[in-house]
Structures are given as C-alpha cells and as structure tokens.
MDAnalysis code that builds the backbone (N, CA, C; Angstrom):
import MDAnalysis as mda
import numpy as np

u = mda.Universe.empty(318, n_residues=106, atom_resindex=np.repeat(np.arange(106), 3), trajectory=True)
u.add_TopologyAttr("name", ["N", "CA", "C"] * 106)
u.add_TopologyAttr("resid", np.arange(1, 107))
u.add_TopologyAttr("resname", ["UNK", "UNK", "UNK", "UNK", "UNK", "UNK", "UNK", "UNK", "UNK", "UNK", "UNK", "UNK", "UNK", "UNK", "UNK", "UNK", "UNK", "UNK", "UNK", "UNK", "UNK", "UNK", "UNK", "UNK", "UNK", "UNK", "UNK", "UNK", "UNK", "UNK", "UNK", "UNK", "UNK", "UNK", "UNK", "UNK", "UNK", "UNK", "UNK", "UNK", "UNK", "UNK", "UNK", "UNK", "UNK", "UNK", "UNK", "UNK", "UNK", "UNK", "UNK", "UNK", "UNK", "UNK", "UNK", "UNK", "UNK", "UNK", "UNK", "UNK", "UNK", "UNK", "UNK", "UNK", "UNK", "UNK", "UNK", "UNK", "UNK", "UNK", "UNK", "UNK", "UNK", "UNK", "UNK", "UNK", "UNK", "UNK", "UNK", "UNK", "UNK", "UNK", "UNK", "UNK", "UNK", "UNK", "UNK", "UNK", "UNK", "UNK", "UNK", "UNK", "UNK", "UNK", "UNK", "UNK", "UNK", "UNK", "UNK", "UNK", "UNK", "UNK", "UNK", "UNK", "UNK", "UNK"])
u.atoms.positions = np.array([
    [55.106, -105.619, -16.469],
    [53.825, -106.061, -16.990],
    [53.965, -106.495, -18.448],
    [54.629, -105.680, -19.251],
    [54.835, -106.021, -20.657],
    [55.744, -107.233, -20.796],
    [56.734, -107.322, -19.919],
    [57.665, -108.442, -19.935],
    [56.936, -109.758, -19.662],
    [56.017, -109.740, -18.692],
    [55.236, -110.944, -18.366],
    [54.328, -111.332, -19.533],
    [53.769, -110.388, -20.208],
    [52.907, -110.664, -21.366],
    [53.718, -111.278, -22.500],
    [54.927, -110.782, -22.714],
    [55.790, -111.338, -23.753],
    [56.178, -112.778, -23.435],
    [56.446, -113.077, -22.163],
    [56.768, -114.439, -21.755],
    [55.592, -115.380, -22.013],
    [54.392, -114.912, -21.679],
    [53.208, -115.745, -21.904],
    [52.948, -115.946, -23.395],
    [53.176, -114.898, -24.191],
    [52.989, -115.014, -25.641],
    [54.004, -115.990, -26.231],
    [55.251, -115.906, -25.786],
    [56.276, -116.828, -26.262],
    [55.923, -118.262, -25.896],
    [55.461, -118.454, -24.664],
    [55.087, -119.792, -24.212],
    [53.918, -120.338, -25.033],
    [52.970, -119.490, -25.358],
    [51.821, -119.920, -26.163],
    [52.255, -120.282, -27.583],
    [53.144, -119.493, -28.158],
    [53.623, -119.779, -29.519],
    [54.404, -121.083, -29.541],
    [55.272, -121.289, -28.541],
    [56.032, -122.537, -28.460],
    [55.081, -123.721, -28.321],
    [54.037, -123.573, -27.508],
    [53.074, -124.658, -27.320],
    [52.331, -124.969, -28.615],
    [51.883, -123.952, -29.324],
    [51.144, -124.181, -30.568],
    [52.033, -124.838, -31.617],
    [53.237, -124.327, -31.809],
    [54.152, -124.889, -32.803],
    [54.557, -126.310, -32.415],
    [54.897, -126.526, -31.153],
    [55.320, -127.842, -30.689],
    [54.229, -128.889, -30.821],
    [53.013, -128.560, -30.366],
    [51.920, -129.528, -30.464],
    [51.497, -129.768, -31.904],
    [51.624, -128.752, -32.750],
    [51.330, -128.946, -34.177],
    [52.322, -129.938, -34.786],
    [53.599, -129.766, -34.470],
    [54.608, -130.696, -34.978],
    [54.390, -132.104, -34.435],
    [54.038, -132.208, -33.164],
    [53.757, -133.524, -32.589],
    [52.590, -134.199, -33.301],
    [51.533, -133.455, -33.545],
    [50.363, -134.009, -34.225],
    [50.712, -134.453, -35.645],
    [51.445, -133.637, -36.357],
    [51.855, -133.996, -37.722],
    [52.741, -135.239, -37.690],
    [53.623, -135.330, -36.702],
    [54.488, -136.498, -36.579],
    [53.711, -137.766, -36.309],
    [52.708, -137.690, -35.449],
    [51.880, -138.871, -35.169],
    [51.120, -139.291, -36.415],
    [50.617, -138.334, -37.182],
    [49.928, -138.658, -38.432],
    [50.899, -139.315, -39.411],
    [52.135, -138.841, -39.431],
    [53.137, -139.413, -40.339],
    [53.557, -140.819, -39.952],
    [53.257, -141.248, -38.738],
    [53.560, -142.629, -38.371],
    [52.719, -143.615, -39.165],
    [51.516, -143.216, -39.532],
    [50.633, -144.111, -40.299],
    [50.553, -143.730, -41.777],
    [51.102, -142.599, -42.133],
    [51.158, -142.187, -43.536],
    [52.632, -142.040, -43.919],
    [52.918, -141.949, -45.209],
    [54.329, -141.795, -45.601],
    [54.919, -140.483, -45.081],
    [56.107, -140.606, -44.544],
    [56.796, -139.415, -44.056],
    [57.678, -139.750, -42.873],
    [58.533, -138.832, -42.507],
    [59.467, -139.062, -41.391],
    [58.801, -138.782, -40.039],
    [57.897, -139.652, -39.627],
    [57.115, -139.435, -38.422],
    [57.928, -139.241, -37.169],
    [58.888, -140.158, -36.892],
    [59.673, -140.061, -35.663],
    [60.535, -138.811, -35.658],
    [61.050, -138.424, -36.801],
    [61.884, -137.219, -36.856],
    [61.062, -135.972, -36.514],
    [59.830, -135.910, -37.007],
    [58.969, -134.756, -36.727],
    [58.518, -134.771, -35.264],
    [58.275, -135.956, -34.710],
    [57.914, -136.045, -33.296],
    [59.067, -135.547, -32.428],
    [60.294, -135.958, -32.753],
    [61.460, -135.493, -31.993],
    [61.631, -133.987, -32.144],
    [61.388, -133.463, -33.330],
    [61.473, -132.020, -33.545],
    [60.421, -131.294, -32.710],
    [59.199, -131.813, -32.684],
    [58.140, -131.199, -31.878],
    [58.474, -131.221, -30.397],
    [59.002, -132.353, -29.918],
    [59.401, -132.422, -28.510],
    [60.558, -131.465, -28.216],
    [61.443, -131.285, -29.172],
    [62.555, -130.354, -28.976],
    [62.045, -128.919, -28.835],
    [61.064, -128.571, -29.637],
    [60.471, -127.235, -29.531],
    [59.779, -127.079, -28.180],
    [59.003, -128.089, -27.788],
    [58.287, -128.017, -26.515],
    [59.244, -128.037, -25.319],
    [60.384, -128.699, -25.464],
    [61.354, -128.783, -24.374],
    [61.962, -127.427, -24.027],
    [61.846, -126.472, -24.930],
    [62.355, -125.138, -24.640],
    [61.551, -124.467, -23.520],
    [60.298, -124.883, -23.323],
    [59.448, -124.253, -22.319],
    [58.893, -125.202, -21.268],
    [58.802, -126.505, -21.576],
    [58.116, -127.430, -20.689],
    [59.050, -128.532, -20.214],
    [59.072, -128.755, -18.900],
    [59.947, -129.758, -18.305],
    [59.511, -131.161, -18.704],
    [58.204, -131.422, -18.777],
    [57.720, -132.753, -19.133],
    [58.183, -133.148, -20.530],
    [58.253, -132.193, -21.445],
    [58.721, -132.493, -22.802],
    [60.213, -132.791, -22.793],
    [60.954, -132.089, -21.948],
    [62.388, -132.333, -21.832],
    [62.652, -133.751, -21.319],
    [61.872, -134.158, -20.310],
    [62.029, -135.511, -19.764],
    [61.647, -136.565, -20.789],
    [60.552, -136.351, -21.499],
    [60.116, -137.308, -22.513],
    [61.126, -137.408, -23.648],
    [61.676, -136.287, -24.056],
    [62.692, -136.291, -25.105],
    [63.934, -137.048, -24.650],
    [64.323, -136.872, -23.391],
    [65.478, -137.593, -22.857],
    [65.231, -139.097, -22.853],
    [64.035, -139.530, -22.438],
    [63.702, -140.955, -22.438],
    [63.665, -141.509, -23.856],
    [63.159, -140.730, -24.798],
    [63.108, -141.162, -26.196],
    [64.509, -141.318, -26.770],
    [65.406, -140.413, -26.440],
    [66.794, -140.513, -26.895],
    [67.482, -141.733, -26.300],
    [67.233, -142.001, -25.010],
    [67.834, -143.171, -24.375],
    [67.332, -144.459, -25.010],
    [66.031, -144.526, -25.290],
    [65.475, -145.721, -25.929],
    [66.059, -145.905, -27.325],
    [66.221, -144.818, -28.059],
    [66.822, -144.903, -29.383],
    [68.260, -145.364, -29.339],
    [68.999, -144.898, -28.344],
    [70.386, -145.331, -28.173],
    [70.459, -146.816, -27.846],
    [69.555, -147.283, -26.965],
    [69.532, -148.709, -26.620],
    [69.193, -149.570, -27.833],
    [68.248, -149.125, -28.637],
    [67.882, -149.878, -29.838],
    [69.046, -149.913, -30.819],
    [69.697, -148.779, -31.022],
    [70.843, -148.731, -31.933],
    [71.970, -149.623, -31.441],
    [72.211, -149.614, -30.137],
    [73.270, -150.468, -29.592],
    [72.931, -151.939, -29.760],
    [71.673, -152.304, -29.573],
    [71.302, -153.713, -29.717],
    [71.385, -154.163, -31.175],
    [71.165, -153.260, -32.096],
    [71.230, -153.617, -33.516],
    [72.676, -153.726, -33.978],
    [73.510, -152.776, -33.592],
    [74.856, -152.692, -34.131],
    [75.927, -153.359, -33.277],
    [75.584, -153.921, -32.132],
    [76.565, -154.584, -31.291],
    [77.026, -155.868, -31.961],
    [78.328, -156.047, -32.051],
    [78.879, -157.271, -32.600],
    [79.055, -157.281, -34.100],
    [78.673, -156.251, -34.781],
    [78.827, -156.239, -36.237],
    [80.268, -156.056, -36.671],
    [81.063, -155.400, -35.855],
    [82.438, -155.104, -36.247],
    [83.437, -156.151, -35.771],
    [82.952, -157.245, -35.201],
    [83.864, -158.289, -34.744],
    [84.402, -159.055, -35.944],
    [85.729, -159.279, -35.993],
    [86.283, -160.045, -37.112],
    [85.891, -161.515, -36.980],
    [85.555, -162.121, -38.092],
    [85.208, -163.538, -38.082],
    [86.399, -164.327, -38.562],
    [86.839, -165.292, -37.753],
    [87.931, -166.170, -38.126],
    [87.390, -167.580, -38.213],
    [88.171, -168.476, -38.744],
    [87.731, -169.865, -38.856],
    [87.468, -170.442, -37.474],
    [88.245, -170.032, -36.484],
    [88.073, -170.557, -35.141],
    [86.745, -170.107, -34.549],
    [86.384, -168.835, -34.688],
    [85.141, -168.366, -34.102],
    [83.938, -168.931, -34.833],
    [84.086, -169.214, -36.122],
    [82.963, -169.798, -36.868],
    [82.741, -171.243, -36.485],
    [83.796, -171.958, -36.097],
    [83.666, -173.390, -35.808],
    [83.414, -173.681, -34.340],
    [83.410, -172.674, -33.468],
    [83.208, -172.922, -32.046],
    [81.854, -173.551, -31.752],
    [80.822, -173.140, -32.441],
    [79.493, -173.660, -32.164],
    [79.164, -174.913, -32.957],
    [80.073, -175.413, -33.775],
    [79.802, -176.572, -34.611],
    [80.186, -177.858, -33.897],
    [79.566, -178.950, -34.324],
    [79.958, -180.259, -33.815],
    [81.294, -180.662, -34.407],
    [81.821, -181.813, -33.981],
    [83.152, -182.236, -34.429],
    [83.170, -182.521, -35.931],
    [82.144, -183.200, -36.443],
    [82.103, -183.511, -37.877],
    [81.939, -182.238, -38.702],
    [81.092, -181.326, -38.206],
    [80.897, -180.066, -38.925],
    [82.162, -179.220, -38.914],
    [82.909, -179.254, -37.803],
    [84.147, -178.493, -37.709],
    [85.191, -179.038, -38.674],
    [85.247, -180.356, -38.787],
    [86.197, -180.962, -39.726],
    [85.834, -180.577, -41.152],
    [84.546, -180.582, -41.458],
    [84.107, -180.194, -42.795],
    [84.415, -178.729, -43.060],
    [84.226, -177.888, -42.046],
    [84.550, -176.473, -42.182],
    [86.039, -176.293, -42.444],
    [86.880, -177.073, -41.750],
    [88.320, -177.005, -41.977],
    [88.685, -177.427, -43.385],
    [87.984, -178.449, -43.928],
    [88.215, -178.888, -45.298],
    [87.873, -177.779, -46.278],
    [86.758, -177.093, -46.012],
    [86.369, -175.982, -46.879],
    [87.404, -174.865, -46.828],
    [87.945, -174.605, -45.641],
    [88.944, -173.550, -45.504],
    [90.218, -173.911, -46.276],
    [90.618, -175.185, -46.221],
    [91.811, -175.621, -46.965],
    [91.583, -175.480, -48.456],
    [90.374, -175.859, -48.904],
    [90.056, -175.769, -50.322],
    [90.078, -174.323, -50.799],
    [89.478, -173.435, -49.985],
    [89.405, -172.040, -50.367],
    [90.775, -171.364, -50.352],
    [91.660, -171.807, -49.453],
    [92.977, -171.191, -49.385],
    [93.967, -171.823, -50.373],
    [93.527, -172.898, -51.036],
    [94.379, -173.518, -52.046],
    [95.302, -174.577, -51.474],
    [95.103, -174.984, -50.225],
    [96.019, -175.934, -49.606],
    [95.503, -177.294, -49.490],
])
C-alpha cells in the first residue's frame, strides 16, 4: 500500500516538474532564452514516466538530426578548380582557368 502511494507521488512530481519545464520552454520560444533546450529537458523528465513523452522526444531528436544533416551535408567536400568549373559554360570555364593561372603565378 505504501509502495503504491510512493509510486503515485513520484509520478505526480515528475508530471508537475516536466509540464512546468515544458511550459517555460514554450514561453522561451517567444521570449529570450533557450526555449528548445528547456522543452527537450521537460520531455526528458516526462519520458521517465510517460510513454507518449518518450515517443515525442524520439521524434524530436530524429527531426533535429535530419535538420543538422541537411545543414552540414557537403560542407567538408574539398573544392578544386575542376569541381568549381563543372557548372560553368565554356567561356566562363576558360575565364576561371585564367584566374587560376594568375593566382598560381603561371
């Protein structure tokens, strides 16, 4: 009996703390502050007790990963004269080659 009461009390405390953090995070989206970080923290607290919060947190992490991948994909590719001139017309490519010769001192 006491064990069941402690479980319910823990669940209530997690719910109050989690929803408070979620509310503060939503307010921070329109005011200065780390809104998304607080929302993720609130969902993390709620995920300790609620399956729906765990699923939502997983979807939020996946969306964040997709956004990060779309932003940072292709940034580390080396740029060479050949890759820069592939999309240029013939006259533009010749001009690009002239610039490369000038810059290299040749």
